[in-house]
N, CA and C atoms of all chains as a GROMACS GRO file, in nm:
protein
  642
    1MET      N    1  -0.066   3.988   3.295
    1MET     CA    2  -0.012   3.924   3.383
    1MET      C    3   0.097   3.830   3.317
    2ARG      N    4   0.237   3.903   3.292
    2ARG     CA    5   0.336   3.813   3.217
    2ARG      C    6   0.298   3.682   3.286
    3LYS      N    7   0.374   3.629   3.155
    3LYS     CA    8   0.398   3.468   3.170
    3LYS      C    9   0.541   3.425   3.203
    4LYS      N   10   0.550   3.333   3.345
    4LYS     CA   11   0.702   3.280   3.372
    4LYS      C   12   0.715   3.133   3.345
    5GLU      N   13   0.844   3.147   3.408
    5GLU     CA   14   0.867   2.998   3.341
    5GLU      C   15   0.732   2.889   3.474
    6PHE      N   16   0.788   2.947   3.590
    6PHE     CA   17   0.682   2.873   3.703
    6PHE      C   18   0.612   2.936   3.794
    7ASP      N   19   0.434   2.903   3.773
    7ASP     CA   20   0.393   2.966   3.839
    7ASP      C   21   0.383   2.919   4.010
    8GLU      N   22   0.335   3.047   4.053
    8GLU     CA   23   0.384   3.068   4.245
    8GLU      C   24   0.345   2.888   4.268
    9MET      N   25   0.221   2.848   4.270
    9MET     CA   26   0.190   2.704   4.316
    9MET      C   27   0.289   2.579   4.291
   10GLN      N   28   0.336   2.576   4.167
   10GLN     CA   29   0.487   2.502   4.076
   10GLN      C   30   0.566   2.544   4.131
   11GLN      N   31   0.608   2.676   4.195
   11GLN     CA   32   0.731   2.734   4.225
   11GLN      C   33   0.731   2.623   4.400
   12MET      N   34   0.614   2.661   4.442
   12MET     CA   35   0.579   2.567   4.600
   12MET      C   36   0.631   2.443   4.597
   13LEU      N   37   0.547   2.374   4.526
   13LEU     CA   38   0.566   2.206   4.525
   13LEU      C   39   0.701   2.218   4.509
   14ARG      N   40   0.734   2.271   4.352
   14ARG     CA   41   0.932   2.220   4.350
   14ARG      C   42   1.049   2.242   4.490
   15TYR      N   43   1.001   2.352   4.572
   15TYR     CA   44   1.066   2.360   4.684
   15TYR      C   45   1.056   2.273   4.784
   16LYS      N   46   0.906   2.208   4.792
   16LYS     CA   47   0.871   2.140   4.852
   16LYS      C   48   0.897   1.984   4.843
   17ILE      N   49   0.940   1.971   4.687
   17ILE     CA   50   0.964   1.847   4.659
   17ILE      C   51   1.136   1.809   4.624
   18GLY      N   52   1.184   1.926   4.622
   18GLY     CA   53   1.345   1.956   4.615
   18GLY      C   54   1.373   1.893   4.733
   19TYR      N   55   1.277   1.959   4.833
   19TYR     CA   56   1.342   1.920   5.005
   19TYR      C   57   1.348   1.802   5.042
   20GLN      N   58   1.212   1.732   4.974
   20GLN     CA   59   1.192   1.586   5.029
   20GLN      C   60   1.296   1.497   4.949
   21SER      N   61   1.317   1.530   4.850
   21SER     CA   62   1.416   1.500   4.737
   21SER      C   63   1.573   1.473   4.826
   22PHE      N   64   1.612   1.631   4.864
   22PHE     CA   65   1.741   1.612   4.932
   22PHE      C   66   1.731   1.554   5.068
   23LEU      N   67   1.614   1.546   5.125
   23LEU     CA   68   1.645   1.444   5.316
   23LEU      C   69   1.638   1.297   5.222
   24ILE      N   70   1.555   1.233   5.143
   24ILE     CA   71   1.564   1.078   5.094
   24ILE      C   72   1.702   1.100   5.075
   25LEU      N   73   1.797   1.143   4.984
   25LEU     CA   74   1.951   1.147   4.970
   25LEU      C   75   2.016   1.146   5.068
   26ALA      N   76   1.983   1.237   5.173
   26ALA     CA   77   2.091   1.192   5.281
   26ALA      C   78   2.043   1.070   5.330
   27PHE      N   79   1.950   1.030   5.380
   27PHE     CA   80   1.919   0.948   5.444
   27PHE      C   81   1.969   0.829   5.392
   28MET      N   82   1.920   0.840   5.260
   28MET     CA   83   2.028   0.689   5.163
   28MET      C   84   2.155   0.660   5.187
   29ILE      N   85   2.192   0.844   5.198
   29ILE     CA   86   2.422   0.806   5.226
   29ILE      C   87   2.395   0.751   5.302
   30LEU      N   88   2.312   0.824   5.400
   30LEU     CA   89   2.378   0.786   5.557
   30LEU      C   90   2.360   0.604   5.555
   31ALA      N   91   2.216   0.559   5.560
   31ALA     CA   92   2.210   0.409   5.538
   31ALA      C   93   2.290   0.357   5.426
   32TYR      N   94   2.382   0.430   5.368
   32TYR     CA   95   2.499   0.316   5.235
   32TYR      C   96   2.574   0.345   5.306
   33VAL      N   97   2.634   0.397   5.329
   33VAL     CA   98   2.748   0.442   5.436
   33VAL      C   99   2.741   0.337   5.604
   34ILE      N  100   2.682   0.310   5.620
   34ILE     CA  101   2.624   0.247   5.754
   34ILE      C  102   2.670   0.090   5.691
   35LEU      N  103   2.567   0.082   5.592
   35LEU     CA  104   2.532  -0.114   5.540
   35LEU      C  105   2.706  -0.103   5.478
   36THR      N  106   2.784  -0.026   5.400
   36THR     CA  107   2.907  -0.063   5.346
   36THR      C  108   3.028  -0.071   5.464
   37ASP      N  109   3.018  -0.011   5.565
   37ASP     CA  110   3.102   0.041   5.676
   37ASP      C  111   3.113  -0.136   5.736
   38PHE      N  112   2.947  -0.209   5.762
   38PHE     CA  113   2.936  -0.318   5.816
   38PHE      C  114   2.931  -0.417   5.772
   39ARG      N  115   3.008  -0.403   5.602
   39ARG     CA  116   3.028  -0.505   5.568
   39ARG      C  117   2.915  -0.600   5.479
   40ILE      N  118   2.775  -0.528   5.519
   40ILE     CA  119   2.641  -0.568   5.451
   40ILE      C  120   2.651  -0.584   5.315
   41MET      N  121   2.644  -0.483   5.260
   41MET     CA  122   2.638  -0.485   5.079
   41MET      C  123   2.792  -0.388   5.061
   42LYS      N  124   2.774  -0.505   4.940
   42LYS     CA  125   2.933  -0.464   4.852
   42LYS      C  126   2.929  -0.418   4.726
   43ILE      N  127   2.892  -0.225   4.685
   43ILE     CA  128   2.917  -0.142   4.561
   43ILE      C  129   2.995  -0.091   4.562
   44GLU      N  130   3.075  -0.109   4.461
   44GLU     CA  131   3.226  -0.017   4.434
   44GLU      C  132   3.117   0.117   4.488
   45ASN      N  133   3.178   0.203   4.550
   45ASN     CA  134   3.197   0.316   4.594
   45ASN      C  135   3.151   0.420   4.524
   46SER      N  136   3.202   0.481   4.435
   46SER     CA  137   3.140   0.613   4.325
   46SER      C  138   3.016   0.538   4.264
   47THR      N  139   2.992   0.397   4.236
   47THR     CA  140   2.860   0.368   4.174
   47THR      C  141   2.727   0.379   4.299
   48GLY      N  142   2.765   0.295   4.366
   48GLY     CA  143   2.670   0.349   4.467
   48GLY      C  144   2.588   0.427   4.515
   49LEU      N  145   2.688   0.489   4.519
   49LEU     CA  146   2.686   0.685   4.524
   49LEU      C  147   2.572   0.749   4.403
   50PHE      N  148   2.613   0.729   4.271
   50PHE     CA  149   2.543   0.763   4.158
   50PHE      C  150   2.452   0.675   4.144
   51ILE      N  151   2.371   0.548   4.206
   51ILE     CA  152   2.301   0.488   4.184
   51ILE      C  153   2.207   0.586   4.329
   52LEU      N  154   2.242   0.629   4.399
   52LEU     CA  155   2.154   0.659   4.494
   52LEU      C  156   2.097   0.824   4.457
   53LEU      N  157   2.194   0.864   4.403
   53LEU     CA  158   2.179   0.994   4.351
   53LEU      C  159   2.101   0.985   4.215
   54LEU      N  160   2.061   0.878   4.158
   54LEU     CA  161   1.981   0.835   4.055
   54LEU      C  162   1.836   0.809   4.127
   55ILE      N  163   1.843   0.782   4.162
   55ILE     CA  164   1.705   0.721   4.282
   55ILE      C  165   1.654   0.873   4.344
   56SER      N  166   1.727   0.946   4.397
   56SER     CA  167   1.674   1.064   4.444
   56SER      C  168   1.624   1.181   4.314
   57LEU      N  169   1.662   1.151   4.229
   57LEU     CA  170   1.643   1.223   4.125
   57LEU      C  171   1.500   1.158   4.012
   58THR      N  172   1.486   1.022   4.024
   58THR     CA  173   1.376   0.973   4.010
   58THR      C  174   1.280   1.021   4.080
   59TYR      N  175   1.270   1.019   4.182
   59TYR     CA  176   1.162   1.063   4.280
   59TYR      C  177   1.118   1.195   4.214
   60PHE      N  178   1.264   1.237   4.246
   60PHE     CA  179   1.230   1.463   4.228
   60PHE      C  180   1.132   1.418   4.103
   61ILE      N  181   1.127   1.398   3.958
   61ILE     CA  182   1.136   1.424   3.853
   61ILE      C  183   0.988   1.348   3.828
   62SER      N  184   0.961   1.229   3.930
   62SER     CA  185   0.794   1.146   3.899
   62SER      C  186   0.704   1.244   3.994
   63ARG      N  187   0.736   1.302   4.111
   63ARG     CA  188   0.682   1.363   4.183
   63ARG      C  189   0.616   1.457   4.098
   64CYS      N  190   0.724   1.566   4.053
   64CYS     CA  191   0.677   1.687   3.964
   64CYS      C  192   0.625   1.681   3.847
   65ILE      N  193   0.612   1.580   3.807
   65ILE     CA  194   0.507   1.489   3.711
   65ILE      C  195   0.392   1.474   3.722
   66LEU      N  196   0.372   1.423   3.860
   66LEU     CA  197   0.200   1.456   3.865
   66LEU      C  198   0.153   1.507   3.943
   67SER      N  199   0.267   1.643   4.012
   67SER     CA  200   0.185   1.725   4.100
   67SER      C  201   0.186   1.876   4.005
   68ASN      N  202   0.204   1.814   3.876
   68ASN     CA  203   0.228   1.930   3.719
   68ASN      C  204   0.297   2.030   3.760
   69ALA      N  205   0.444   2.000   3.840
   69ALA     CA  206   0.504   2.074   3.859
   69ALA      C  207   0.640   2.104   3.771
   70LEU      N  208   0.706   2.021   3.617
   70LEU     CA  209   0.805   2.022   3.599
   70LEU      C  210   0.849   2.139   3.479
   71VAL      N  211   0.660   2.107   3.367
   71VAL     CA  212   0.676   2.263   3.301
   71VAL      C  213   0.592   2.396   3.346
   72GLY      N  214   0.656   2.490   3.348
   72GLY     CA  215   0.534   2.611   3.354
   72GLY      C  216   0.435   2.641   3.251
   73PRO      N  217   0.391   2.778   3.316
   73PRO     CA  218   0.288   2.784   3.192
   73PRO      C  219   0.283   2.794   3.073
   74LYS      N  220   0.467   2.860   3.080
   74LYS     CA  221   0.464   2.955   2.931
   74LYS      C  222   0.470   2.871   2.810
   75GLU      N  223   0.407   2.927   2.724
   75GLU     CA  224   0.377   2.838   2.599
   75GLU      C  225   0.560   2.841   2.530
   76THR      N  226   0.582   2.702   2.466
   76THR     CA  227   0.712   2.731   2.371
   76THR      C  228   0.659   2.743   2.266
   77THR      N  229   0.739   2.789   2.146
   77THR     CA  230   0.713   2.855   2.029
   77THR      C  231   0.787   2.749   1.917
   78MET      N  232   0.769   2.718   1.800
   78MET     CA  233   0.837   2.632   1.736
   78MET      C  234   1.015   2.671   1.748
   79LYS      N  235   1.034   2.783   1.733
   79LYS     CA  236   1.190   2.818   1.742
   79LYS      C  237   1.300   2.788   1.855
   80PHE      N  238   1.160   2.815   1.975
   80PHE     CA  239   1.256   2.765   2.090
   80PHE      C  240   1.259   2.603   2.072
   81THR      N  241   1.118   2.481   2.040
   81THR     CA  242   1.182   2.380   2.023
   81THR      C  243   1.274   2.327   1.986
   82ILE      N  244   1.283   2.434   1.835
   82ILE     CA  245   1.384   2.403   1.746
   82ILE      C  246   1.498   2.386   1.805
   83LYS      N  247   1.524   2.484   1.905
   83LYS     CA  248   1.678   2.560   1.930
   83LYS      C  249   1.695   2.464   2.095
   84THR      N  250   1.617   2.358   2.142
   84THR     CA  251   1.647   2.309   2.217
   84THR      C  252   1.677   2.152   2.212
   85PHE      N  253   1.619   2.141   2.071
   85PHE     CA  254   1.643   2.036   1.996
   85PHE      C  255   1.752   1.990   1.977
   86SER      N  256   1.828   2.141   1.930
   86SER     CA  257   1.970   2.143   1.868
   86SER      C  258   2.052   2.155   1.986
   87LEU      N  259   2.073   2.222   2.046
   87LEU     CA  260   2.080   2.150   2.197
   87LEU      C  261   2.141   2.077   2.198
   88VAL      N  262   2.034   1.945   2.273
   88VAL     CA  263   2.003   1.866   2.296
   88VAL      C  264   2.117   1.744   2.217
   89LEU      N  265   2.093   1.761   2.066
   89LEU     CA  266   2.126   1.717   1.972
   89LEU      C  267   2.314   1.753   2.008
   90LEU      N  268   2.341   1.840   2.000
   90LEU     CA  269   2.440   1.921   2.048
   90LEU      C  270   2.619   1.833   2.141
   91SER      N  271   2.464   1.809   2.254
   91SER     CA  272   2.540   1.768   2.386
   91SER      C  273   2.560   1.630   2.372
   92MET      N  274   2.449   1.551   2.307
   92MET     CA  275   2.485   1.403   2.292
   92MET      C  276   2.609   1.389   2.159
   93THR      N  277   2.597   1.438   2.075
   93THR     CA  278   2.703   1.435   1.989
   93THR      C  279   2.849   1.460   2.074
   94THR      N  280   2.888   1.568   2.166
   94THR     CA  281   2.951   1.560   2.202
   94THR      C  282   2.991   1.474   2.320
   95ALA      N  283   2.888   1.402   2.361
   95ALA     CA  284   2.972   1.330   2.469
   95ALA      C  285   3.010   1.209   2.442
   96PHE      N  286   2.920   1.147   2.271
   96PHE     CA  287   2.976   1.036   2.211
   96PHE      C  288   3.079   1.019   2.180
   97LEU      N  289   3.097   1.149   2.126
   97LEU     CA  290   3.268   1.181   2.046
   97LEU      C  291   3.418   1.139   2.170
   98LEU      N  292   3.346   1.232   2.301
   98LEU     CA  293   3.434   1.246   2.429
   98LEU      C  294   3.433   1.090   2.454
   99ILE      N  295   3.355   1.000   2.446
   99ILE     CA  296   3.327   0.881   2.482
   99ILE      C  297   3.444   0.809   2.400
  100GLY      N  298   3.411   0.861   2.279
  100GLY     CA  299   3.502   0.732   2.163
  100GLY      C  300   3.650   0.791   2.199
  101PHE      N  301   3.662   0.901   2.205
  101PHE     CA  302   3.781   0.935   2.207
  101PHE      C  303   3.860   0.886   2.294
  102PHE      N  304   3.804   0.910   2.438
  102PHE     CA  305   3.865   0.831   2.583
  102PHE      C  306   3.831   0.667   2.558
  103SER      N  307   3.788   0.574   2.519
  103SER     CA  308   3.796   0.427   2.456
  103SER      C  309   3.916   0.398   2.321
  104LEU      N  310   3.916   0.546   2.275
  104LEU     CA  311   4.053   0.443   2.156
  104LEU      C  312   4.176   0.480   2.213
  105LYS      N  313   4.205   0.588   2.366
  105LYS     CA  314   4.270   0.635   2.423
  105LYS      C  315   4.313   0.508   2.486
  106THR      N  316   4.247   0.429   2.564
  106THR     CA  317   4.227   0.326   2.652
  106THR      C  318   4.194   0.231   2.606
  107SER      N  319   4.338   0.058   2.655
  107SER     CA  320   4.383  -0.035   2.573
  107SER      C  321   4.225  -0.100   2.591
  108PRO      N  322   4.218  -0.178   2.479
  108PRO     CA  323   4.070  -0.266   2.500
  108PRO      C  324   4.032  -0.357   2.639
  109SER      N  325   4.187  -0.406   2.684
  109SER     CA  326   4.157  -0.538   2.743
  109SER      C  327   4.158  -0.470   2.914
  110ALA      N  328   4.139  -0.326   2.911
  110ALA     CA  329   4.143  -0.303   3.051
  110ALA      C  330   3.984  -0.300   3.104
  111PRO      N  331   4.027  -0.325   3.227
  111PRO     CA  332   3.883  -0.369   3.258
  111PRO      C  333   3.819  -0.221   3.266
  112SER      N  334   3.635  -0.316   3.299
  112SER     CA  335   3.578  -0.179   3.268
  112SER      C  336   3.533  -0.074   3.443
  113GLY      N  337   3.613  -0.161   3.480
  113GLY     CA  338   3.620  -0.071   3.659
  113GLY      C  339   3.464  -0.132   3.728
  114GLY      N  340   3.388  -0.187   3.659
  114GLY     CA  341   3.236  -0.256   3.742
  114GLY      C  342   3.156  -0.137   3.731
  115GLY      N  343   3.100  -0.204   3.803
  115GLY     CA  344   2.969  -0.122   3.828
  115GLY      C  345   2.878  -0.088   3.700
  116GLY      N  346   2.958  -0.103   3.611
  116GLY     CA  347   2.861  -0.034   3.458
  116GLY      C  348   2.752  -0.122   3.448
  117GLN      N  349   2.732  -0.246   3.482
  117GLN     CA  350   2.598  -0.308   3.459
  117GLN      C  351   2.505  -0.267   3.542
  118GLN      N  352   2.520  -0.269   3.676
  118GLN     CA  353   2.411  -0.156   3.777
  118GLN      C  354   2.395  -0.051   3.750
  119LEU      N  355   2.432  -0.001   3.675
  119LEU     CA  356   2.415   0.172   3.654
  119LEU      C  357   2.325   0.177   3.534
  120SER      N  358   2.375   0.072   3.361
  120SER     CA  359   2.294   0.067   3.347
  120SER      C  360   2.139   0.036   3.355
  121LEU      N  361   2.130  -0.089   3.454
  121LEU     CA  362   1.998  -0.133   3.518
  121LEU      C  363   1.948  -0.021   3.537
  122VAL      N  364   1.991   0.035   3.654
  122VAL     CA  365   1.900   0.166   3.716
  122VAL      C  366   1.858   0.279   3.659
  123CYS      N  367   1.959   0.341   3.552
  123CYS     CA  368   1.916   0.426   3.446
  123CYS      C  369   1.788   0.313   3.364
  124LEU      N  370   1.777   0.229   3.307
  124LEU     CA  371   1.686   0.165   3.278
  124LEU      C  372   1.538   0.176   3.360
  125ILE      N  373   1.573   0.175   3.474
  125ILE     CA  374   1.453   0.136   3.574
  125ILE      C  375   1.405   0.295   3.596
  126MET      N  376   1.506   0.394   3.563
  126MET     CA  377   1.488   0.519   3.597
  126MET      C  378   1.358   0.592   3.488
  127TRP      N  379   1.357   0.579   3.356
  127TRP     CA  380   1.346   0.608   3.228
  127TRP      C  381   1.185   0.470   3.274
  128ALA      N  382   1.201   0.434   3.313
  128ALA     CA  383   1.091   0.314   3.301
  128ALA      C  384   0.971   0.376   3.401
  129VAL      N  385   1.010   0.423   3.501
  129VAL     CA  386   0.962   0.500   3.634
  129VAL      C  387   0.867   0.620   3.567
  130ILE      N  388   0.982   0.694   3.483
  130ILE     CA  389   0.911   0.770   3.433
  130ILE      C  390   0.826   0.808   3.330
  131GLY      N  391   0.842   0.764   3.248
  131GLY     CA  392   0.748   0.692   3.153
  131GLY      C  393   0.647   0.636   3.176
  132LEU      N  394   0.596   0.546   3.281
  132LEU     CA  395   0.501   0.519   3.341
  132LEU      C  396   0.423   0.584   3.407
  133VAL      N  397   0.502   0.712   3.519
  133VAL     CA  398   0.423   0.826   3.563
  133VAL      C  399   0.397   0.928   3.449
  134THR      N  400   0.451   0.952   3.388
  134THR     CA  401   0.379   1.056   3.240
  134THR      C  402   0.254   0.994   3.210
  135LEU      N  403   0.273   0.803   3.157
  135LEU     CA  404   0.132   0.772   3.130
  135LEU      C  405  -0.008   0.769   3.220
  136LEU      N  406   0.022   0.746   3.328
  136LEU     CA  407  -0.051   0.799   3.504
  136LEU      C  408  -0.123   0.950   3.459
  137LYS      N  409   0.004   1.012   3.469
  137LYS     CA  410  -0.054   1.180   3.477
  137LYS      C  411  -0.130   1.179   3.355
  138ARG      N  412  -0.102   1.147   3.218
  138ARG     CA  413  -0.198   1.217   3.119
  138ARG      C  414  -0.327   1.133   3.104
  139TYR      N  415  -0.322   1.044   3.153
  139TYR     CA  416  -0.465   0.956   3.252
  139TYR      C  417  -0.531   1.019   3.312
  140LYS      N  418  -0.495   1.036   3.395
  140LYS     CA  419  -0.563   1.101   3.539
  140LYS      C  420  -0.591   1.249   3.470
  141ASP      N  421  -0.475   1.299   3.348
  141ASP     CA  422  -0.550   1.485   3.304
  141ASP      C  423  -0.670   1.480   3.236
  142ARG      N  424  -0.713   1.367   3.155
  142ARG     CA  425  -0.758   1.313   3.080
  142ARG      C  426  -0.904   1.278   3.144
  143LYS      N  427  -0.917   1.209   3.254
  143LYS     CA  428  -1.015   1.166   3.298
  143LYS      C  429  -1.036   1.320   3.362
  144ASN      N  430  -0.998   1.393   3.434
  144ASN     CA  431  -1.047   1.574   3.490
  144ASN      C  432  -1.116   1.642   3.391
  145ASP      N  433  -1.034   1.622   3.261
  145ASP     CA  434  -1.046   1.747   3.139
  145ASP      C  435  -1.256   1.693   3.134
  146HIS      N  436  -1.260   1.569   3.108
  146HIS     CA  437  -1.411   1.506   3.107
  146HIS      C  438  -1.531   1.567   3.231
  147LYS      N  439  -1.443   1.535   3.321
  147LYS     CA  440  -1.490   1.626   3.463
  147LYS      C  441  -1.558   1.733   3.437
  148ASP      N  442  -1.401   1.844   3.366
  148ASP     CA  443  -1.447   1.981   3.397
  148ASP      C  444  -1.533   2.018   3.256
  149MET      N  445  -0.957   2.483   5.433
  149MET     CA  446  -0.984   2.616   5.367
  149MET      C  447  -1.117   2.533   5.285
  150GLY      N  448  -1.236   2.633   5.238
  150GLY     CA  449  -1.347   2.578   5.178
  150GLY      C  450  -1.300   2.586   5.022
  151LYS      N  451  -1.404   2.562   4.947
  151LYS     CA  452  -1.408   2.547   4.786
  151LYS      C  453  -1.444   2.714   4.788
  152ASN      N  454  -1.394   2.766   4.662
  152ASN     CA  455  -1.419   2.918   4.639
  152ASN      C  456  -1.553   2.928   4.507
  153LEU      N  457  -1.629   2.923   4.544
  153LEU     CA  458  -1.710   2.893   4.491
  153LEU      C  459  -1.769   3.044   4.412
  154ARG      N  460  -1.744   3.132   4.492
  154ARG     CA  461  -1.732   3.314   4.415
  154ARG      C  462  -1.675   3.290   4.318
  155MET      N  463  -1.560   3.234   4.362
  155MET     CA  464  -1.444   3.275   4.192
  155MET      C  465  -1.488   3.202   4.073
  156LYS      N  466  -1.596   3.026   4.140
  156LYS     CA  467  -1.604   2.966   3.979
  156LYS      C  468  -1.758   3.029   3.965
  157THR      N  469  -1.851   3.096   4.024
  157THR     CA  470  -1.948   3.156   3.951
  157THR      C  471  -1.897   3.273   3.858
  158ALA      N  472  -1.820   3.358   3.917
  158ALA     CA  473  -1.780   3.507   3.845
  158ALA      C  474  -1.704   3.441   3.740
  159ARG      N  475  -1.638   3.342   3.705
  159ARG     CA  476  -1.557   3.299   3.587
  159ARG      C  477  -1.680   3.204   3.441
  160ALA      N  478  -1.732   3.168   3.546
  160ALA     CA  479  -1.857   3.086   3.476
  160ALA      C  480  -1.937   3.237   3.391
  161ALA      N  481  -1.991   3.324   3.491
  161ALA     CA  482  -2.073   3.400   3.452
  161ALA      C  483  -1.985   3.488   3.346
  162MET      N  484  -1.879   3.469   3.352
  162MET     CA  485  -1.784   3.615   3.212
  162MET      C  486  -1.808   3.456   3.081
  163ASP      N  487  -1.829   3.320   3.110
  163ASP     CA  488  -1.863   3.228   2.974
  163ASP      C  489  -1.618   3.196   2.998
  164LEU      N  490  -1.581   3.241   3.082
  164LEU     CA  491  -1.465   3.167   3.064
  164LEU      C  492  -1.417   3.012   3.106
  165SER      N  493  -1.348   2.975   3.094
  165SER     CA  494  -1.336   2.836   3.083
  165SER      C  495  -1.189   2.851   3.218
  166GLN      N  496  -1.126   2.736   3.266
  166GLN     CA  497  -1.043   2.724   3.368
  166GLN      C  498  -0.906   2.752   3.298
  167LYS      N  499  -0.941   2.722   3.176
  167LYS     CA  500  -0.779   2.694   3.092
  167LYS      C  501  -0.769   2.879   3.062
  168GLU      N  502  -0.872   2.918   2.990
  168GLU     CA  503  -0.905   2.998   2.959
  168GLU      C  504  -0.841   3.169   3.021
  169LEU      N  505  -0.891   3.091   3.184
  169LEU     CA  506  -0.828   3.236   3.306
  169LEU      C  507  -0.728   3.197   3.338
  170ALA      N  508  -0.661   3.089   3.336
  170ALA     CA  509  -0.525   3.024   3.358
  170ALA      C  510  -0.441   3.133   3.252
  171GLU      N  511  -0.477   3.086   3.140
  171GLU     CA  512  -0.384   3.184   3.043
  171GLU      C  513  -0.417   3.326   3.057
  172ALA      N  514  -0.494   3.420   3.102
  172ALA     CA  515  -0.496   3.561   3.089
  172ALA      C  516  -0.420   3.601   3.193
  173VAL      N  517  -0.425   3.489   3.336
  173VAL     CA  518  -0.371   3.572   3.423
  173VAL      C  519  -0.175   3.510   3.447
  174GLY      N  520  -0.188   3.384   3.349
  174GLY     CA  521  -0.039   3.383   3.382
  174GLY      C  522   0.010   3.271   3.450
  175VAL      N  523  -0.071   3.165   3.487
  175VAL     CA  524  -0.071   3.014   3.568
  175VAL      C  525  -0.114   2.906   3.481
  176THR      N  526  -0.114   2.778   3.580
  176THR     CA  527  -0.151   2.690   3.478
  176THR      C  528  -0.266   2.639   3.475
  177ARG      N  529  -0.370   2.575   3.458
  177ARG     CA  530  -0.511   2.549   3.498
  177ARG      C  531  -0.537   2.453   3.596
  178GLN      N  532  -0.435   2.365   3.629
  178GLN     CA  533  -0.396   2.299   3.747
  178GLN      C  534  -0.392   2.385   3.886
  179THR      N  535  -0.370   2.528   3.857
  179THR     CA  536  -0.358   2.615   4.005
  179THR      C  537  -0.474   2.740   3.998
  180ILE      N  538  -0.532   2.704   3.876
  180ILE     CA  539  -0.688   2.744   3.883
  180ILE      C  540  -0.747   2.677   3.967
  181ASN      N  541  -0.771   2.518   3.926
  181ASN     CA  542  -0.847   2.433   3.969
  181ASN      C  543  -0.833   2.444   4.101
  182ALA      N  544  -0.729   2.449   4.182
  182ALA     CA  545  -0.700   2.452   4.310
  182ALA      C  546  -0.719   2.568   4.396
  183ILE      N  547  -0.725   2.596   4.305
  183ILE     CA  548  -0.763   2.811   4.392
  183ILE      C  549  -0.919   2.785   4.391
  184GLU      N  550  -0.983   2.698   4.313
  184GLU     CA  551  -1.178   2.683   4.299
  184GLU      C  552  -1.212   2.609   4.384
  185ASN      N  553  -1.048   2.516   4.434
  185ASN     CA  554  -1.153   2.393   4.535
  185ASN      C  555  -1.076   2.405   4.681
  186GLY      N  556  -1.020   2.506   4.698
  186GLY     CA  557  -0.963   2.534   4.832
  186GLY      C  558  -0.858   2.485   4.882
  187ASP      N  559  -0.808   2.431   4.755
  187ASP     CA  560  -0.648   2.324   4.763
  187ASP      C  561  -0.531   2.409   4.793
  188TYR      N  562  -0.522   2.526   4.724
  188TYR     CA  563  -0.461   2.623   4.723
  188TYR      C  564  -0.434   2.736   4.765
  189ASN      N  565  -0.383   2.874   4.850
  189ASN     CA  566  -0.426   2.979   4.849
  189ASN      C  567  -0.318   3.050   4.855
  190PRO      N  568  -0.354   3.159   4.697
  190PRO     CA  569  -0.289   3.242   4.619
  190PRO      C  570  -0.237   3.383   4.705
  191THR      N  571  -0.071   3.381   4.607
  191THR     CA  572  -0.060   3.536   4.665
  191THR      C  573  -0.163   3.653   4.646
  192VAL      N  574  -0.153   3.780   4.735
  192VAL     CA  575  -0.249   3.874   4.646
  192VAL      C  576  -0.205   3.891   4.508
  193LYS      N  577  -0.109   3.915   4.474
  193LYS     CA  578  -0.006   3.928   4.369
  193LYS      C  579  -0.174   3.869   4.240
  194LEU      N  580  -0.212   3.729   4.255
  194LEU     CA  581  -0.220   3.636   4.224
  194LEU      C  582  -0.399   3.657   4.223
  195CYS      N  583  -0.413   3.674   4.325
  195CYS     CA  584  -0.552   3.664   4.357
  195CYS      C  585  -0.627   3.860   4.235
  196ILE      N  586  -0.535   3.947   4.316
  196ILE     CA  587  -0.570   4.077   4.189
  196ILE      C  588  -0.591   4.014   4.059
  197ALA      N  589  -0.461   3.973   3.980
  197ALA     CA  590  -0.460   3.935   3.891
  197ALA      C  591  -0.609   3.903   3.824
  198ILE      N  592  -0.642   3.760   3.891
  198ILE     CA  593  -0.774   3.695   3.901
  198ILE      C  594  -0.842   3.806   3.910
  199CYS      N  595  -0.885   3.919   4.000
  199CYS     CA  596  -1.030   4.038   4.026
  199CYS      C  597  -1.026   4.068   3.898
  200LYS      N  598  -0.895   4.155   3.852
  200LYS     CA  599  -0.847   4.178   3.692
  200LYS      C  600  -0.910   4.157   3.598
  201VAL      N  601  -0.877   4.025   3.596
  201VAL     CA  602  -0.989   3.952   3.452
  201VAL      C  603  -1.142   3.927   3.436
  202LEU      N  604  -1.174   3.879   3.642
  202LEU     CA  605  -1.312   3.865   3.628
  202LEU      C  606  -1.394   4.015   3.669
  203GLU      N  607  -1.314   4.132   3.668
  203GLU     CA  608  -1.390   4.220   3.695
  203GLU      C  609  -1.470   4.232   3.829
  204LYS      N  610  -1.386   4.182   3.914
  204LYS     CA  611  -1.453   4.223   4.065
  204LYS      C  612  -1.354   4.274   4.138
  205THR      N  613  -1.372   4.261   4.290
  205THR     CA  614  -1.293   4.345   4.375
  205THR      C  615  -1.233   4.198   4.426
  206LEU      N  616  -1.163   4.242   4.538
  206LEU     CA  617  -1.076   4.098   4.626
  206LEU      C  618  -1.147   4.042   4.720
  207ASP      N  619  -1.273   4.188   4.775
  207ASP     CA  620  -1.336   4.123   4.850
  207ASP      C  621  -1.478   4.046   4.830
  208GLN      N  622  -1.546   4.071   4.693
  208GLN     CA  623  -1.620   4.012   4.609
  208GLN      C  624  -1.599   3.824   4.644
  209LEU      N  625  -1.441   3.804   4.590
  209LEU     CA  626  -1.415   3.728   4.542
  209LEU      C  627  -1.313   3.619   4.652
  210PHE      N  628  -1.246   3.675   4.734
  210PHE     CA  629  -1.165   3.626   4.799
  210PHE      C  630  -1.201   3.681   4.974
  211TRP      N  631  -1.265   3.746   4.962
  211TRP     CA  632  -1.329   3.774   5.166
  211TRP      C  633  -1.414   3.692   5.171
  212GLU      N  634  -1.368   3.571   5.306
  212GLU     CA  635  -1.457   3.528   5.394
  212GLU      C  636  -1.547   3.577   5.461
  213ASP      N  637  -1.720   3.533   5.461
  213ASP     CA  638  -1.779   3.579   5.521
  213ASP      C  639  -1.771   3.503   5.687
  214ASP      N  640  -1.809   3.558   5.792
  214ASP     CA  641  -1.839   3.470   5.910
  214ASP      C  642  -1.916   3.396   5.961
   0.00000   0.00000   0.00000
């Protein structure tokens, strides 16, 4: 059998987790709209929605890691790894250049628009959660390997 | 769904680990583990691939007796 990106069990799990993430996002947006409309919570509109997206994304990635559905059985070659690394490096450089270019164009005294600190905090929490989940999964796998 | 002990026995008889069988059929080790533990119901396509590697028929590995 030819190796695929994801095997059939992984595909099934990804569909399931993806659907759950979508539902979580939909209900969070609904709750957010209700809360902001009644003025119970006050976060800048775009920032709040972006935070909800990040939460949903964190849920999807964490569940995929725990269910072993994040990466497929296909083995990656050194050439492929170098290609991926180069692509990530290129994207990061482009992003930095674009940010730098737009920061130079806008005046330094201009307000940042708010929400930046909140987003940074959520991003930090997101990476911390993903890191913890990865560690937990590795620990569980090692324990299971000893059992087998 | 109960455990698939026949598949486990056939794999052990061929002196294959879960990882080796998984590599031979192109799935992850966790998928083979889930099939053996009865946690996942594989498609006919995957069943046939497993049967070919373990040199058994579908009946011998996956048919449930009453």
